[in-house]
C-alpha positions in Angstrom: 103.5 113.9 125.1 101.9 111.2 122.9 102.3 111.9 119.2 99.9 110.9 116.5 99.9 111.4 112.8 98.0 114.7 113.1 100.8 116.2 115.2 102.9 117.2 112.2 104.7 120.1 113.8 105.7 118.1 116.9 106.7 115.1 114.9 108.9 117.3 112.7 110.6 118.9 115.8 111.3 115.4 117.2 112.6 114.2 113.9 114.9 117.2 113.5 116.2 116.6 117.0 116.9 112.9 116.5 117.8 112.9 112.8 119.3 116.4 112.0 121.8 114.9 109.6 119.1 113.3 107.3 118.7 114.5 103.7 115.0 115.2 103.9 114.3 115.5 100.2 115.9 112.2 99.3 114.0 110.3 102.0 111.7 107.6 100.7 108.3 107.6 102.3 108.9 104.1 103.7 112.0 105.4 105.5 110.2 108.5 106.7 107.3 106.3 108.0 109.9 104.2 109.9 111.5 107.2 111.4 108.2 108.6 112.6 106.9 105.3 114.1 110.2 104.8 115.9 110.0 108.1 117.7 109.8 107.4 121.5 106.6 109.5 122.0 104.8 108.1 118.9 101.7 106.1 119.9 99.4 106.2 116.8 98.6 103.3 114.7 101.3 103.0 112.0 98.7 101.8 109.5 96.9 105.2 109.7 99.5 107.1 107.8 99.2 107.7 104.1 101.1 109.6 101.3 99.4 112.9 102.1 100.4 112.7 105.8 104.0 111.8 105.0 104.2 114.6 102.3 103.0 117.1 105.0 105.7 115.9 107.4 108.4 116.0 104.8 107.4 119.5 103.7 107.2 120.8 107.2 110.6 119.3 108.0 112.1 120.9 104.9 110.6 124.3 105.9 111.9 124.0 109.4 115.4 123.5 108.1 115.1 126.3 105.5 114.0 128.8 108.2 116.8 127.8 110.7 
């Protein structure tokens, strides 16, 4: 599957699988951006992200952990 910035749920699942030990709430957006763009299935333009997208990913990731 090819991931792009709008695939928040799928990105979060991949991040959790690869980086389950990361402290989500202390992640800087620059680090989160790097983690996303380094995902094997990520194919979107790295420059297309913004603070709103990264906040959505961080919030979804936090919620996934809270509900696990």
